C-alpha positions as CSV (number, residue, x, y, z in Angstrom):
1,M,171.0,-26.3,8.5
2,Q,171.2,-29.7,10.0
3,F,172.1,-30.5,13.5
4,S,173.7,-33.7,14.4
5,P,172.6,-35.3,17.7
6,G,175.2,-34.8,20.4
7,A,176.8,-31.9,18.6
8,F,175.8,-29.5,21.3
9,T,176.3,-29.8,25.0
10,F,174.8,-27.8,27.7
11,E,176.9,-26.1,30.3
12,P,175.5,-24.2,33.2
13,P,176.2,-20.4,33.1
14,K,179.4,-19.4,34.9
15,K,179.5,-16.6,37.4
16,S,180.9,-13.4,36.2
17,P,184.3,-12.6,37.7
18,F,183.0,-9.1,38.2
19,L,180.2,-10.3,40.6
20,S,180.8,-11.2,44.2
21,G,178.8,-12.5,47.1
22,N,175.5,-14.3,46.4
23,R,174.6,-12.4,43.3
24,A,174.0,-14.6,40.3
25,Q,174.7,-13.6,36.8
26,S,171.0,-13.9,36.0
27,T,168.7,-11.2,37.3
28,R,166.1,-13.9,38.3
29,P,166.2,-14.6,42.0
30,D,167.4,-18.0,43.2
31,M,164.1,-19.3,44.8
32,S,165.7,-22.5,46.1
33,R,168.1,-20.4,48.2
34,I,165.4,-18.1,49.3
35,L,163.2,-21.0,50.5
36,A,166.1,-22.7,52.1
37,S,166.9,-19.6,54.1
38,R,163.3,-19.5,55.4
39,T,162.9,-23.2,56.2
40,V,163.2,-24.1,59.8
41,P,165.2,-27.3,60.3
42,S,162.9,-30.1,61.4
43,K,163.6,-31.9,64.6
44,P,163.4,-35.7,64.7
45,G,160.4,-37.0,66.6
46,P,160.7,-39.3,69.7
47,S,162.0,-42.7,68.9
48,Y,160.8,-46.0,70.4
49,Q,162.3,-49.4,70.3
50,S,160.4,-51.8,68.0
51,L,159.1,-54.6,70.2
52,F,158.3,-57.1,67.4
53,Q,160.1,-58.4,64.3
54,A,158.5,-61.1,62.1
55,S,161.8,-63.0,62.0
56,A,161.7,-63.3,65.8
57,E,158.0,-64.2,66.1
58,I,158.2,-67.2,63.7
59,P,160.2,-70.3,64.5
60,R,163.3,-70.7,62.3
61,F,162.6,-72.8,59.2
62,F,165.3,-74.2,57.0
63,V,165.2,-76.7,54.2
64,S,168.0,-77.4,51.9
65,Y,165.7,-77.4,48.8
66,R,162.6,-75.3,48.4
67,W,160.9,-77.9,46.2
68,W,157.6,-76.1,46.1
69,E,159.0,-73.2,44.1
70,D,160.0,-75.5,41.2
71,E,156.6,-77.2,41.3
72,A,154.9,-73.8,41.3
73,T,156.6,-73.0,38.1
74,T,155.5,-76.3,36.6
75,I,151.9,-75.8,37.6
76,L,151.7,-72.3,36.2
77,W,152.8,-73.6,32.8
78,A,150.3,-76.5,32.9
79,F,146.5,-76.5,32.1
80,N,144.7,-77.2,35.4
81,V,143.2,-73.8,36.2
82,Q,142.1,-74.8,39.7
83,E,145.7,-75.7,40.6
84,I,147.0,-72.6,38.9
85,S,144.5,-70.5,41.0
86,R,145.7,-72.1,44.2
87,V,149.4,-71.5,43.4
88,I,148.6,-67.8,42.7
89,R,146.5,-67.5,45.9
90,Y,149.3,-68.8,48.2
91,G,152.2,-67.2,46.3
92,L,154.9,-69.5,47.5
93,F,157.7,-68.1,45.3
94,R,160.1,-65.2,45.5
95,D,159.1,-63.2,42.4
96,E,155.6,-61.9,43.1
97,N,155.3,-60.9,39.4
98,F,156.0,-64.4,38.2
99,P,152.3,-65.5,37.8
100,R,151.6,-62.4,35.7
101,S,154.5,-62.9,33.4
102,S,153.8,-66.6,33.1
103,L,150.1,-66.1,32.1
104,L,150.9,-63.3,29.7
105,S,153.1,-65.7,27.8
106,R,150.2,-68.2,27.4
107,N,148.2,-68.1,24.1
108,A,144.9,-66.4,23.9
109,D,142.8,-69.6,23.7
110,T,144.3,-70.9,26.9
111,I,143.7,-67.7,28.8
112,D,140.1,-67.6,27.5
113,A,139.6,-71.2,28.8
114,F,141.1,-70.3,32.2
115,L,138.9,-67.3,32.6
116,V,135.7,-69.1,31.5
117,A,136.4,-71.8,34.1
118,L,136.8,-69.2,36.9
119,S,133.7,-67.2,36.0
120,D,129.9,-67.5,36.1
121,P,128.2,-68.1,32.7
122,R,126.3,-64.8,33.1
123,E,129.7,-63.0,33.0
124,H,131.0,-64.5,29.8
125,Q,129.6,-61.9,27.4
126,L,131.2,-59.1,29.4
127,L,134.5,-60.9,29.8
128,A,134.7,-61.5,26.1
129,T,135.3,-57.7,25.5
130,L,138.5,-57.7,27.6
131,S,141.9,-57.6,26.0
132,H,144.5,-60.4,26.6
133,M,146.2,-58.4,29.3
134,Q,142.9,-57.5,31.0
135,R,141.9,-61.2,31.0
136,V,145.2,-62.1,32.6
137,E,144.6,-59.4,35.3
138,E,141.1,-60.7,35.8
139,I,142.4,-64.3,36.4
140,L,145.0,-62.9,38.9
141,R,142.3,-60.9,40.7
142,R,139.9,-63.9,41.0
143,S,142.7,-66.1,42.2
144,S,144.3,-63.8,44.7
145,I,143.3,-63.0,48.2
146,P,141.7,-59.6,48.7
147,A,144.1,-56.7,49.0
148,F,145.1,-56.0,52.5
149,Q,143.5,-52.9,54.1
150,P,145.6,-51.8,57.1
151,V,143.6,-50.7,60.1
152,P,145.4,-48.8,62.9
153,W,145.3,-49.8,66.5
154,S,142.3,-48.0,68.0
155,W,142.2,-48.9,71.7
156,L,143.6,-46.1,73.9
157,P,144.2,-46.2,77.6
158,P,141.2,-44.5,79.4
159,P,141.9,-41.5,81.6
160,P,142.5,-42.3,85.3
161,T,139.4,-42.8,87.4
162,L,138.6,-44.7,90.5
163,S,136.2,-46.9,88.7
164,L,138.7,-48.5,86.2
165,D,138.7,-52.3,86.3
166,A,141.9,-54.2,85.4
167,R,140.0,-57.2,84.2
168,A,137.8,-55.1,81.9
169,I,140.8,-53.3,80.5
170,A,142.7,-56.6,79.8
171,A,139.6,-57.9,78.0
172,A,139.4,-54.8,75.9
173,I,143.1,-55.1,75.0
174,E,142.7,-58.7,74.2
175,A,139.7,-58.0,72.0
176,E,141.7,-55.4,70.1
177,S,144.6,-57.8,69.6
178,H,142.3,-60.5,68.4
179,F,140.6,-58.1,66.0
180,H,144.0,-57.3,64.4
181,F,144.8,-61.0,64.2
182,T,141.5,-61.6,62.2
183,Q,142.8,-59.1,59.6
184,I,145.6,-61.6,58.6
185,A,144.7,-63.9,55.8
186,F,145.5,-67.6,56.3
187,E,147.5,-67.5,53.1
188,E,149.7,-64.8,54.5
189,I,150.4,-66.9,57.6
190,V,151.4,-69.8,55.3
191,R,153.7,-67.4,53.4
192,C,155.4,-66.0,56.5
193,S,155.8,-69.5,58.0
194,L,158.1,-70.3,55.0
195,G,160.1,-67.0,55.3
196,Y,158.3,-65.0,52.6
197,N,157.1,-61.4,53.1
198,A,153.6,-60.9,54.5
199,A,152.4,-57.3,54.7
200,S,149.5,-58.1,57.0
201,V,151.7,-59.9,59.5
202,D,154.2,-57.0,59.5
203,W,151.3,-54.6,60.1
204,F,149.9,-56.7,63.0
205,L,153.3,-56.6,64.8
206,Q,153.7,-52.9,64.1
207,Q,150.3,-52.2,65.7
208,H,151.3,-53.9,68.9
209,T,154.3,-51.7,69.0
210,A,152.0,-48.7,68.5
211,F,149.9,-50.0,71.5
212,H,153.1,-50.1,73.5
213,I,153.9,-46.5,72.7
214,H,150.4,-45.4,73.6
215,L,150.7,-47.1,77.0
216,V,154.2,-45.8,77.7
217,D,153.1,-42.2,77.0
218,H,150.0,-42.7,79.1
219,L,151.8,-44.1,82.2
220,R,154.5,-41.4,82.0
221,M,151.7,-38.8,82.1
222,Y,149.7,-40.7,84.8
223,P,152.1,-42.7,86.9
224,E,149.4,-43.3,89.4
225,D,147.9,-45.8,86.9
226,I,151.0,-48.1,87.0
227,P,149.6,-50.4,89.7
228,L,146.4,-50.7,87.7
229,Y,148.3,-51.9,84.6
230,A,150.4,-54.2,86.7
231,E,147.1,-56.0,87.4
232,V,146.2,-55.8,83.7
233,E,149.5,-57.6,82.9
234,K,148.5,-60.5,85.1
235,H,145.1,-60.9,83.4
236,L,146.8,-60.8,80.0
237,R,149.2,-63.7,80.7
238,P,146.9,-66.4,79.2
239,A,145.7,-64.0,76.4
240,S,147.5,-62.6,73.4
241,P,151.2,-63.0,73.7
242,F,151.8,-59.9,71.7
243,A,149.5,-57.7,73.8
244,H,150.9,-59.2,77.0
245,R,154.5,-58.5,76.0
246,A,153.6,-54.9,75.0
247,V,152.2,-54.3,78.5
248,L,155.0,-56.0,80.3
249,Q,157.7,-54.1,78.4
250,C,155.8,-50.9,79.1
251,L,155.8,-51.5,82.8
252,R,159.5,-52.3,82.8
253,A,160.1,-49.1,81.0
254,V,158.2,-46.8,83.4
255,R,158.9,-48.5,86.8
256,P,162.3,-48.0,88.5
257,S,162.3,-51.6,89.5
258,G,161.2,-52.8,86.0
259,N,164.5,-52.5,84.2
260,R,165.6,-56.1,84.8
261,D,166.7,-58.1,81.9
262,M,163.7,-59.6,80.2
263,P,164.0,-63.3,79.2
264,T,163.9,-64.1,75.5
265,P,160.2,-64.7,74.7
266,A,159.0,-67.7,72.7
267,P,158.0,-66.9,69.1
268,G,154.5,-65.4,69.3
269,F,153.3,-67.1,66.1
270,E,154.7,-70.5,67.0
271,F,151.2,-71.9,67.8
272,I,150.2,-71.6,64.1
273,T,153.4,-71.3,62.1
274,G,155.1,-74.3,63.8
275,P,152.4,-76.8,62.7
276,I,152.4,-75.3,59.1
277,Q,156.2,-75.7,58.9
278,R,156.0,-79.3,60.0
279,L,153.6,-80.0,57.2
280,F,156.2,-79.0,54.7
281,K,158.8,-81.2,56.4
282,D,156.5,-84.2,57.0
283,Q,154.4,-84.4,53.9
284,P,155.7,-86.0,50.6
285,P,156.8,-83.2,48.3
286,S,153.7,-82.5,46.3
287,L,152.6,-78.9,46.0
288,T,149.3,-79.9,44.4
289,T,148.4,-82.0,47.4
290,I,149.7,-79.6,50.1
291,L,147.8,-76.7,48.6
292,K,144.6,-78.7,48.7
293,M,145.3,-79.5,52.3
294,F,145.9,-75.7,53.0
295,S,142.6,-74.9,51.3
296,V,140.8,-77.1,53.8
297,L,142.9,-75.9,56.7
298,G,142.1,-72.3,55.8
299,V,138.4,-73.1,56.4
300,R,139.4,-74.6,59.8
301,F,141.6,-71.6,60.6
302,R,138.7,-69.2,60.1
303,R,136.4,-71.3,62.2
304,Q,138.9,-71.6,65.0
305,Y,140.4,-68.1,65.1
306,I,138.3,-65.7,63.1
307,H,134.7,-66.5,63.6
308,T,134.9,-66.8,67.3
309,P,134.3,-64.2,70.1
310,T,137.3,-65.4,72.0
311,M,140.6,-66.9,70.9
312,D,142.9,-69.3,72.8
313,W,146.4,-68.3,71.7
314,R,147.9,-71.3,73.5
315,V,146.2,-74.1,71.5
316,K,148.3,-75.2,68.6
317,F,146.6,-75.2,65.2
318,N,145.4,-78.7,64.4
319,T,146.7,-79.6,60.9
320,D,145.5,-83.2,61.0
321,I,143.0,-83.9,58.2
322,P,142.9,-87.7,57.8
323,F,139.7,-87.7,55.9
324,L,141.1,-85.5,53.2
325,E,144.2,-87.6,53.1
326,D,142.0,-90.6,52.5
327,C,140.2,-88.8,49.7
328,L,143.4,-87.8,48.0
329,T,145.0,-91.2,48.3
330,S,141.9,-93.3,47.3
331,M,141.9,-94.6,43.8
332,S,138.1,-94.2,43.5
333,A,134.9,-93.5,45.5
334,M,134.6,-97.2,45.9
335,D,138.1,-97.4,47.4
336,L,137.3,-94.6,49.8
337,A,134.0,-96.2,50.9
338,R,135.8,-99.5,51.5
339,T,138.4,-97.8,53.6
340,L,135.7,-96.1,55.8
341,T,133.6,-99.2,56.1
342,S,136.6,-101.4,57.1
343,T,137.5,-98.9,59.8
344,D,133.9,-98.7,61.1
345,E,133.5,-102.5,61.2
346,I,136.6,-102.8,63.4
347,D,135.5,-100.0,65.7
348,F,131.9,-101.2,66.1
349,A,133.1,-104.8,66.7
350,S,134.5,-103.5,70.0
351,L,131.2,-102.1,71.1
352,S,129.2,-104.1,73.6
353,R,125.5,-104.0,74.7
354,Q,126.5,-102.6,78.0
355,N,128.5,-99.8,76.3
356,I,125.3,-98.7,74.6
357,L,123.1,-99.0,77.6
358,A,125.5,-97.0,79.8
359,E,126.3,-94.5,76.9
360,D,129.9,-94.7,78.2
361,A,133.2,-93.3,77.0
362,L,133.4,-95.6,73.9
363,V,129.9,-94.5,72.7
364,V,130.9,-90.9,73.4
365,R,134.0,-91.4,71.3
366,F,131.9,-92.9,68.4
367,L,129.6,-89.9,68.5
368,A,132.6,-87.5,68.5
369,D,134.0,-89.4,65.5
370,W,130.7,-89.0,63.7
371,R,130.7,-85.2,64.3
372,A,134.4,-85.0,63.2
373,L,133.6,-86.8,60.0
374,S,130.7,-84.6,59.3
375,G,132.8,-81.5,60.0
376,S,135.6,-82.8,57.7
377,V,133.1,-83.3,54.8
378,W,131.8,-79.8,55.3
379,E,135.4,-78.4,55.3
380,C,136.3,-80.3,52.2
381,C,133.2,-79.1,50.3
382,S,133.8,-75.5,51.4
383,A,137.4,-75.5,50.4
384,L,137.3,-77.9,47.4
385,P,133.9,-77.8,45.8
386,D,135.2,-80.0,42.9
387,L,135.3,-82.9,45.4
388,I,131.5,-82.8,45.8
389,P,130.6,-85.2,43.0
390,Y,133.2,-87.6,44.4
391,L,131.7,-87.4,47.9
392,Q,128.2,-87.9,46.5
393,E,129.3,-91.1,44.7
394,C,130.9,-92.3,47.8
395,A,127.7,-91.7,49.8
396,Q,125.7,-93.8,47.3
397,I,128.2,-96.7,47.8
398,L,128.0,-96.4,51.6
399,Y,124.2,-96.6,51.3
400,T,124.5,-99.7,49.2
401,T,126.8,-101.3,51.8
402,R,124.6,-100.2,54.7
403,N,127.3,-98.2,56.5
404,Y,124.9,-95.8,58.1
405,H,127.5,-94.4,60.5
406,S,129.8,-92.9,57.8
407,L,126.9,-92.3,55.4
408,T,124.9,-90.1,57.7
409,A,128.0,-88.2,58.7
410,F,128.6,-87.6,54.9
411,L,125.1,-86.5,54.4
412,D,125.2,-84.2,57.4
413,G,128.4,-82.5,56.1
414,L,126.9,-82.1,52.6
415,H,123.8,-80.7,54.1
416,K,125.7,-78.1,56.2
417,Y,127.6,-77.1,53.1
418,S,124.4,-76.8,51.0
419,I,123.0,-74.3,53.5
420,S,126.0,-72.0,52.7
421,T,124.8,-72.0,49.1
422,V,121.4,-70.6,50.1
423,R,120.0,-68.1,47.6
424,A,116.8,-66.3,46.7
425,P,114.8,-67.8,43.9
426,N,115.6,-65.0,41.4
427,M,119.3,-65.3,42.0
428,G,121.7,-67.5,40.1
429,P,124.5,-69.3,42.0
430,S,127.4,-67.0,43.3
431,P,126.7,-63.8,41.4
432,G,129.8,-62.1,39.9
433,I,130.1,-59.3,37.4
434,G,126.6,-58.0,36.8
435,G,125.0,-60.5,39.3
436,N,121.6,-59.6,40.7
437,S,121.6,-59.4,44.4
438,S,118.1,-58.2,45.1
439,T,115.7,-60.7,46.4
440,G,112.2,-59.2,46.8
441,T,111.0,-62.5,48.4
442,S,110.9,-64.1,51.8
443,T,111.8,-67.6,50.5
444,V,115.2,-69.1,49.9
445,I,116.5,-72.1,47.9
446,I,119.2,-74.6,48.9
447,D,121.1,-76.2,46.1
448,P,120.3,-79.9,45.8
449,I,123.7,-81.3,46.8
450,I,122.5,-84.4,48.8
451,P,121.3,-87.2,46.5
452,A,117.5,-87.0,46.5
453,D,117.1,-90.7,47.4
454,L,119.1,-90.3,50.6
455,L,117.6,-87.2,52.1
456,F,115.2,-89.3,54.3
457,L,118.2,-90.7,56.2
458,I,119.0,-87.4,57.9
459,D,115.5,-86.1,58.4
460,P,115.4,-85.4,62.2
461,A,111.6,-85.5,62.3
462,Q,110.3,-87.5,65.3
463,N,113.7,-88.8,66.2
464,H,114.7,-89.8,62.7
465,T,111.6,-91.9,62.2
466,A,112.3,-92.5,58.5
467,Y,115.8,-93.8,59.2
468,R,114.7,-96.1,62.0
469,Q,112.0,-97.6,59.8
470,H,114.5,-98.2,57.1
471,Y,117.0,-99.7,59.5
472,R,114.5,-102.3,60.7
473,Q,114.2,-103.7,57.2
474,H,117.9,-103.1,56.1
475,P,120.1,-103.2,59.2
476,G,123.8,-102.2,59.0
477,I,126.6,-100.3,60.8
478,P,124.3,-98.0,62.8
479,F,123.9,-94.2,63.1
480,L,123.9,-94.3,66.9
481,I,122.2,-91.0,67.8
482,P,118.5,-92.1,67.0
483,H,119.1,-95.6,68.5
484,I,120.3,-94.2,71.8
485,R,117.4,-91.8,72.0
486,D,115.1,-94.6,71.1
487,Y,116.4,-96.7,74.0
488,K,116.0,-93.7,76.4
489,Q,112.3,-93.3,75.3
490,H,111.2,-97.0,74.9
491,G,113.8,-99.1,76.8
492,E,116.0,-102.0,75.7
493,P,113.5,-103.6,73.3
494,A,114.0,-100.6,71.0
495,L,117.6,-101.7,70.5
496,Q,116.8,-105.2,69.2
497,P,117.3,-104.6,65.5
498,L,120.6,-103.0,66.2
499,L,121.8,-105.7,68.7
500,Q,120.8,-108.5,66.4
501,Y,122.7,-107.1,63.4
502,M,125.8,-106.4,65.4
503,Q,125.8,-109.9,67.1
504,S,125.6,-111.7,63.8
505,N,127.7,-109.5,61.6
506,L,130.3,-107.7,63.7
507,A,131.3,-110.4,66.3
508,F,129.4,-108.3,68.8
509,R,130.2,-109.0,72.4
510,R,127.1,-109.4,74.6
């Protein structure tokens, strides 16, 4: 006998007209009804108003055309794996699955080449055993930020005692708020600045609402602590705007006189999202360029807000990176060296002998510029290691043209970056899958990033003796620090090589 599909339909059994009440036709008991009859209806828990919404904490951002989404599509279908990796990392598109579907559509040889470029040579044998889909997932993993691990708010109001100090409590709340801010990846801040979802930002705001609830419950149980937290609120005014607003709202909720209308607060994330939004409005529309800028700014973000014991929430994030812009717009290392040297010649021509002797504001500015250039080189190397050969070539040209001001700043920045590559002798660079992390030795090795023939110029031994000896024979635009120290130790005669060069070559004013 053959049965054709769809020839039979199932109908639930009908109740017998001879049965009444809750009795079913089947003799098996109806367990769902039995369980329902025994279940106690659940009561809703207490509700609290959510204090923070991401849309209210970020300045409104509107552009008529989101040009970067189209460029992201173009980059994902191109062949520059570093640019593809940055596009995946920042995720500036609506469909979060788009990079995966795009890579899965690429041919096997292309995906192999991408994965080889993103991996260490010691990993290649292991990676060769992966399927096409697994290789795509490995590219996505290596290009993406680490998965967000939510950490709940852990500071709780201490029980009432006579020894509680408002300043110490405010400091503890500020530390907790800062900790939760450090859990937000810079890439997520960029995303939320442009209106995309950012789970870590949402969680950060939710935890400050949780703090508010903890404090409301505490003060309702211990109203005698209200004056204490009124003092805490004052200490929090220059601190985290989120923690301060949570305390202020709490006080207004528990004090009879605190029910006044609260003024509309300024967006709490404006100090960092505002400057990011302006970059997208002010910069020429080039996603490749702006993601390189964000890679460098991400290093600065971590230095300014993450790796610091205290955080100033009122200082706007500095997105000025003129050195990187010079690098990206220069046609060659020679072009960049000429740009730096032309600027230095104009600056040092305004310097007088008296400026140096007095070590006045102009000299202080030059020293600050030197440190800023060194820091910019370090940031660029940390964020964009592929720039290192370009910077090394530029350093060699600066040496040839005797621009020791920019040259030594370059070398100092390269040296600082090279220290971050420190490794034990039996370790290869940046171990990945199967990497050996055991050292078994007390020595470490720094990768040779600075050109060997230039190392002597930044040797600080005996007040940069090697540099000063070289300068006497080959004077140029000076590295001021050792010259100023030389003057302090030996008087004005120590400045003669410097003064003679500047008078004859830079229209130096005596």
